[in-house]
C-alpha positions as a Markdown table, in Angstrom:
| # | Residue | x | y | z |
|---|---|---|---|---|
| 1 | Ala | 12.9 | 18.5 | 30.4 |
| 2 | Asp | 10.2 | 19.2 | 27.8 |
| 3 | Met | 12.9 | 20.4 | 25.4 |
| 4 | Thr | 14.8 | 17.1 | 25.7 |
| 5 | Val | 11.6 | 15.1 | 25.1 |
| 6 | Gly | 10.8 | 17.3 | 22.1 |
| 7 | Ala | 14.3 | 16.8 | 20.7 |
| 8 | Gln | 14.1 | 13.0 | 21.2 |
| 9 | Asn | 10.8 | 12.9 | 19.4 |
| 10 | Val | 12.2 | 14.8 | 16.5 |
| 11 | Val | 15.2 | 12.4 | 16.3 |
| 12 | Gln | 12.9 | 9.4 | 16.5 |
| 13 | Ala | 10.6 | 10.8 | 13.8 |
| 14 | Lys | 13.6 | 11.4 | 11.5 |
| 15 | Met | 14.8 | 7.8 | 12.1 |
| 16 | Leu | 11.3 | 6.4 | 11.4 |
| 17 | Ser | 11.0 | 8.5 | 8.3 |
| 18 | Gly | 14.4 | 7.1 | 7.1 |
| 19 | Glu | 13.3 | 3.6 | 7.8 |
| 20 | Val | 10.0 | 4.0 | 5.9 |
| 21 | Ala | 11.9 | 5.5 | 2.9 |
| 22 | Ala | 14.3 | 2.5 | 3.0 |
| 23 | Met | 11.5 | 0.1 | 3.1 |
| 24 | Lys | 9.8 | 1.7 | 0.1 |
| 25 | Arg | 13.0 | 1.6 | -1.9 |
| 26 | Leu | 13.4 | -2.1 | -1.0 |
| 27 | Leu | 9.8 | -2.8 | -2.1 |
| 28 | Asp | 10.4 | -0.9 | -5.4 |
| 29 | Met | 13.4 | -3.2 | -6.1 |
| 30 | Ala | 11.6 | -6.4 | -5.3 |
| 31 | Cys | 8.1 | -5.7 | -6.7 |
| 32 | Asp | 6.9 | -4.7 | -10.1 |
| 33 | Val | 4.6 | -2.1 | -8.5 |
| 34 | Thr | 4.2 | -0.7 | -5.0 |
| 35 | Val | 1.1 | 1.1 | -3.9 |
| 36 | Glu | 0.4 | 2.9 | -0.7 |
| 37 | Leu | -3.2 | 2.9 | 0.5 |
| 38 | Asp | -4.9 | 5.1 | 3.1 |
| 39 | Gly | -7.1 | 3.8 | 5.9 |
| 40 | Gly | -10.1 | 3.6 | 3.4 |
| 41 | Leu | -7.9 | 1.4 | 1.1 |
| 42 | Arg | -7.7 | 4.2 | -1.5 |
| 43 | Ile | -4.5 | 4.8 | -3.5 |
| 44 | Val | -2.6 | 7.6 | -1.8 |
| 45 | Glu | -0.6 | 9.0 | -4.7 |
| 46 | Gln | -0.1 | 8.6 | -8.4 |
| 47 | Val | 1.4 | 5.2 | -9.3 |
| 48 | Pro | 2.7 | 5.4 | -12.9 |
| 49 | Arg | 4.0 | 1.8 | -12.8 |
| 50 | Leu | 0.5 | 0.5 | -11.9 |
| 51 | Met | -1.1 | 2.5 | -14.6 |
| 52 | Ala | 1.4 | 1.3 | -17.1 |
| 53 | Met | 0.8 | -2.3 | -16.1 |
| 54 | Leu | -3.0 | -2.0 | -16.4 |
| 55 | Thr | -3.4 | 0.4 | -19.3 |
| 56 | Leu | -0.1 | 0.2 | -21.1 |
| 57 | Asp | -0.1 | 4.0 | -20.9 |
| 58 | His | 0.5 | 5.6 | -17.5 |
| 59 | His | -0.9 | 9.0 | -18.8 |
| 60 | Thr | -4.3 | 7.6 | -19.6 |
| 61 | Arg | -5.8 | 7.5 | -16.1 |
| 62 | Cys | -5.0 | 8.7 | -12.6 |
| 63 | Ala | -5.2 | 6.1 | -9.9 |
| 64 | Gln | -4.9 | 8.5 | -7.0 |
| 65 | Gly | -7.9 | 8.3 | -4.7 |
| 66 | Val | -9.2 | 5.1 | -6.4 |
| 67 | Thr | -9.4 | 1.8 | -4.5 |
| 68 | Leu | -7.3 | -1.1 | -5.7 |
| 69 | Gln | -10.4 | -3.2 | -5.6 |
| 70 | Gln | -11.8 | -1.3 | -8.5 |
| 71 | Phe | -9.3 | -3.1 | -10.7 |
| 72 | Met | -10.4 | -6.5 | -9.4 |
| 73 | Pro | -13.1 | -8.1 | -11.6 |
| 74 | His | -13.9 | -10.9 | -9.2 |
| 75 | Glu | -16.1 | -10.2 | -6.1 |
| 76 | Glu | -14.3 | -12.9 | -4.1 |
| 77 | Asp | -10.9 | -11.1 | -4.7 |
| 78 | Arg | -12.3 | -7.8 | -3.6 |
| 79 | Ser | -13.9 | -9.2 | -0.5 |
| 80 | Arg | -10.8 | -11.2 | 0.5 |
| 81 | Phe | -8.6 | -8.2 | -0.1 |
| 82 | Glu | -10.7 | -5.9 | 2.0 |
| 83 | Asn | -11.1 | -8.4 | 4.9 |
| 84 | Leu | -7.3 | -9.2 | 5.0 |
| 85 | Leu | -6.2 | -5.6 | 4.9 |
| 86 | Gln | -8.7 | -4.4 | 7.4 |
| 87 | Ala | -7.8 | -7.3 | 9.7 |
| 88 | Ser | -4.0 | -6.9 | 9.1 |
| 89 | Gly | -2.5 | -5.9 | 12.4 |
| 90 | Glu | -5.5 | -6.6 | 14.6 |
| 91 | Asp | -5.3 | -8.8 | 17.6 |
| 92 | Val | -1.5 | -8.8 | 17.9 |
| 93 | Glu | 0.7 | -7.3 | 20.5 |
| 94 | Thr | 2.3 | -4.9 | 18.1 |
| 95 | Pro | -0.6 | -3.7 | 15.8 |
| 96 | Gly | 0.3 | -3.2 | 12.2 |
| 97 | Leu | 3.3 | -5.5 | 11.8 |
| 98 | Glu | 1.6 | -8.6 | 10.3 |
| 99 | Pro | 2.5 | -8.9 | 6.6 |
| 100 | Gly | 0.6 | -11.2 | 4.3 |
| 101 | Val | 0.1 | -12.2 | 0.7 |
| 102 | Leu | -3.0 | -12.5 | -1.5 |
| 103 | His | -3.4 | -14.0 | -4.9 |
| 104 | Ala | -5.8 | -12.0 | -7.0 |
| 105 | Thr | -6.8 | -11.1 | -10.5 |
| 106 | Leu | -6.7 | -7.5 | -11.9 |
| 107 | Arg | -8.3 | -6.3 | -15.1 |
| 108 | Ala | -6.1 | -4.5 | -17.5 |
| 109 | Ser | -7.0 | -2.5 | -20.6 |
| 110 | Gly | -8.9 | -4.4 | -23.2 |
| 111 | Gly | -10.3 | -6.8 | -20.6 |
| 112 | Thr | -7.0 | -8.6 | -20.2 |
| 113 | Leu | -6.9 | -10.5 | -16.8 |
| 114 | Leu | -3.7 | -10.4 | -14.9 |
| 115 | Lys | -3.0 | -12.9 | -12.1 |
| 116 | Val | -1.0 | -11.1 | -9.4 |
| 117 | Glu | 0.5 | -11.6 | -6.0 |
| 118 | Ile | -0.3 | -8.8 | -3.6 |
| 119 | Phe | 2.1 | -8.5 | -0.6 |
| 120 | Tyr | 0.8 | -6.2 | 2.1 |
| 121 | Val | 1.8 | -4.8 | 5.5 |
| 122 | Arg | 0.1 | -2.1 | 7.5 |
| 123 | Phe | 2.3 | 0.7 | 8.7 |
| 124 | Ser | 1.9 | 4.2 | 10.0 |
| 125 | Val | 3.8 | 7.2 | 8.9 |
| 126 | Leu | 4.0 | 10.6 | 10.5 |
| 127 | Ser | 1.3 | 12.0 | 8.2 |
| 128 | Ser | -1.0 | 9.2 | 9.5 |
| 129 | Arg | -1.3 | 7.5 | 6.1 |
| 130 | Gly | -2.0 | 3.8 | 6.4 |
| 131 | His | -1.3 | 0.5 | 4.5 |
């Protein structure tokens, strides 16, 4: 019986992994930049498209481990972003499935301010990475 449950868990994990990969590909097609954040709202992996958008040279700086809020010059944007993402998925029957959108300003190289729409949804993947 344990073997059957283990095999079912492996199949479910592979299906979930495929769904997450498909979701990421869809986001990449629909958005200029997609960023995965961990539970501390830090960027999980290198995001060349984000760096190209903000610095015009994706080799200039590494965003991995940095919070997205560090690119937000306005305190109200940073605070709203943190509150919305930390609250995303709370107090609902199926935690983590409430998507949302936030309008914010990011600072690019040379002090250029970029008005952006940030679409977000909390999800969990097998490695326990977050947003």
